[in-house]
Each structure stands twice: as C-alpha cells, then as structure tokens.
C-alpha positions as CSV (number, residue, x, y, z in Angstrom):
1,X,-47.4,-125.9,-184.1
2,X,-46.2,-125.1,-180.6
3,X,-42.8,-125.9,-179.8
4,X,-43.0,-129.2,-178.6
5,X,-44.7,-130.5,-181.8
6,X,-41.3,-128.9,-183.7
7,X,-38.6,-131.3,-180.5
8,X,-37.2,-134.1,-183.5
9,X,-37.7,-137.3,-182.2
10,X,-34.3,-139.6,-181.9
11,X,-33.8,-142.8,-180.1
12,X,-30.1,-142.3,-180.2
13,X,-29.2,-139.8,-177.6
14,X,-26.5,-139.4,-176.9
15,X,-24.3,-136.3,-175.0
16,X,-28.5,-135.3,-173.8
17,X,-28.5,-136.1,-170.3
18,X,-32.9,-137.0,-169.9
19,X,-34.5,-134.5,-167.7
20,X,-36.8,-134.8,-164.3
21,X,-39.7,-134.7,-165.0
22,X,-41.0,-131.3,-163.3
23,X,-42.5,-128.2,-163.8
24,X,-39.2,-126.5,-163.6
25,X,-37.6,-128.6,-165.8
26,X,-39.8,-128.2,-168.1
27,X,-40.0,-124.5,-168.6
28,X,-35.7,-124.7,-168.5
29,X,-36.5,-126.7,-171.4
30,X,-39.2,-124.5,-172.6
31,X,-36.5,-122.2,-172.7
32,X,-33.5,-123.9,-174.3
33,X,-35.9,-124.3,-177.0
34,X,-36.2,-126.7,-179.6
35,X,-32.7,-127.5,-180.7
36,X,-31.7,-128.8,-177.7
37,X,-33.9,-131.0,-177.2
38,X,-34.6,-134.9,-178.0
39,X,-37.9,-137.3,-176.7
40,X,-38.9,-140.2,-177.8
41,X,-41.8,-142.9,-176.5
42,X,-42.1,-143.7,-173.3
43,X,-44.3,-144.4,-170.6
44,X,-45.0,-141.4,-167.7
45,X,-44.0,-144.2,-165.8
46,X,-40.5,-144.0,-167.0
47,X,-40.2,-140.1,-167.8
48,X,-41.2,-139.8,-163.9
49,X,-37.9,-142.2,-163.4
50,X,-40.0,-144.7,-160.4
51,X,-40.1,-148.2,-160.9
52,X,-43.6,-148.0,-159.1
53,X,-46.7,-148.7,-161.6
54,X,-48.6,-145.6,-161.6
55,X,-51.9,-145.8,-161.9
56,X,-54.1,-144.4,-164.3
57,X,-55.7,-142.1,-161.4
58,X,-52.4,-141.3,-161.0
59,X,-50.3,-140.0,-163.3
60,X,-53.5,-137.6,-164.6
61,X,-52.9,-136.1,-161.5
62,X,-48.7,-135.6,-162.0
63,X,-49.6,-135.2,-165.8
64,X,-52.7,-131.8,-164.3
65,X,-50.0,-130.3,-161.8
66,X,-46.9,-130.1,-163.5
67,X,-49.2,-128.4,-167.0
68,X,-51.1,-126.8,-164.5
69,X,-47.3,-125.4,-162.9
70,X,-45.8,-125.1,-167.0
71,X,-49.3,-122.7,-167.7
72,X,-48.6,-120.8,-164.7
73,X,-45.3,-119.2,-167.3
74,X,-47.1,-119.1,-170.6
75,X,-45.7,-122.8,-171.9
76,X,-48.6,-125.0,-173.2
77,X,-48.9,-128.7,-171.4
78,X,-46.0,-131.0,-172.5
79,X,-47.2,-133.9,-175.0
80,X,-48.3,-137.4,-172.9
81,X,-46.6,-140.8,-174.6
82,X,-42.5,-139.5,-174.6
83,X,-39.4,-139.2,-172.1
84,X,-37.8,-135.5,-173.0
85,X,-34.2,-135.3,-173.3
86,X,-31.7,-131.8,-173.3
87,X,-28.2,-131.0,-175.1
88,X,-25.3,-131.1,-172.7
89,X,-24.2,-127.9,-173.0
90,X,-20.1,-127.0,-174.0
91,X,-17.9,-128.3,-171.2
92,X,-20.1,-130.7,-169.4
93,X,-20.4,-134.7,-169.0
94,X,-23.6,-135.3,-167.1
95,X,-26.3,-134.3,-165.1
96,X,-24.8,-133.3,-162.2
97,X,-22.8,-131.4,-163.9
98,X,-25.8,-129.8,-165.9
99,X,-27.6,-128.8,-163.4
100,X,-24.4,-127.9,-161.1
101,X,-24.1,-124.9,-163.7
102,X,-27.1,-124.4,-164.2
103,X,-27.5,-123.7,-161.1
104,X,-24.3,-121.3,-161.1
105,X,-26.1,-118.9,-163.7
106,X,-29.9,-118.9,-162.4
107,X,-30.2,-118.8,-158.5
108,X,-29.3,-114.6,-158.6
109,X,-30.9,-114.6,-161.2
110,X,-34.2,-116.1,-160.9
111,X,-34.2,-116.4,-157.0
112,X,-35.4,-112.6,-156.8
113,X,-37.8,-113.2,-159.3
114,X,-40.0,-114.6,-157.0
115,X,-42.9,-117.4,-158.1
116,X,-46.3,-119.2,-158.1
117,X,-47.6,-116.3,-159.9
118,X,-48.1,-116.0,-164.0
119,X,-46.3,-112.5,-164.0
120,X,-43.3,-113.6,-162.1
121,X,-43.2,-117.2,-163.5
122,X,-42.9,-115.7,-167.5
123,X,-40.1,-113.1,-166.3
124,X,-38.3,-116.6,-164.5
125,X,-38.8,-118.0,-167.9
126,X,-37.2,-115.6,-170.1
127,X,-34.7,-115.4,-167.3
128,X,-34.3,-118.9,-167.9
129,X,-34.2,-117.8,-172.2
130,X,-30.7,-115.6,-171.8
131,X,-28.7,-118.1,-169.5
132,X,-30.0,-120.9,-171.6
133,X,-28.5,-118.6,-174.7
134,X,-24.8,-118.1,-172.3
135,X,-24.3,-121.8,-171.3
136,X,-25.1,-123.2,-174.7
137,X,-23.1,-120.6,-176.4
138,X,-19.5,-121.1,-174.3
139,X,-18.4,-123.4,-176.6
140,X,-18.7,-124.9,-180.2
141,X,-23.3,-125.9,-181.0
C-alpha cells in the first residue's frame, strides 16, 4: 500500500489546512506522512482552488505536470478525486503561519540542494522529512 492510500478520508478537517495543488506542497505532504494528512472527495477544480472551469485537457495537463515533478523525487502519483489537507503543527493557527514557519526551517536546508534532478529532489524529500518531524515535535500531537 502506498502512502496516499493510507491517508484517512475525513469530512471534519478542523485543525487542518487545504494543500495547494502543487508538486512542492505534495512533496511536503509526502514527507509529513499519512498521520498528518486528511483527504476528502473533491474535484481538481476545487483542489486547484479556482472558480475557472477546467476542461478535461487542461485538467490532464495539470495532473501530468504535478505527477511528473513528484516522480523526480520518487513519489507516486497523487490519486485524483480528492482535496488534500495537512494538520497544523503546534503553535501555528493558519495556512500563512504554517508556510512562514516551514519556510524559516526549510529555506536554509533546501536552497543549497538545488532542484529539478532526481538526486536533488530525493535529497529535498529527505530534508523535508526531518523538517516535518522537527516542526511537529514542538508540541503535542
């Protein structure tokens, strides 16, 4: 069973923020692991967060771009038909706070690794695993 399948499906997502539909955010989610994630049924349009109606070809392009970038880090494709959520860490109360805190921890570690190669993306995934452990260890689970 792959990690994405282990993520609980839940309608109650209080204490969680919706993940932006991007390969970098899904890499972070994958590093966090299924215990910190939730998903619920939803369209790609909802997952992307747009009011624009996405035609089938554009949806396929978005999915392929996202999954192709994740493959660089050895991450399997994100199952379609869901909106994904990440639990807020201790002491963080909204999405802006989470991304700010994560940036503070990650930028010094991730920036030197570069990107866009399987080796650097795998190293970035490994770095995010440590960063996520640290971020969520700062308080009660």
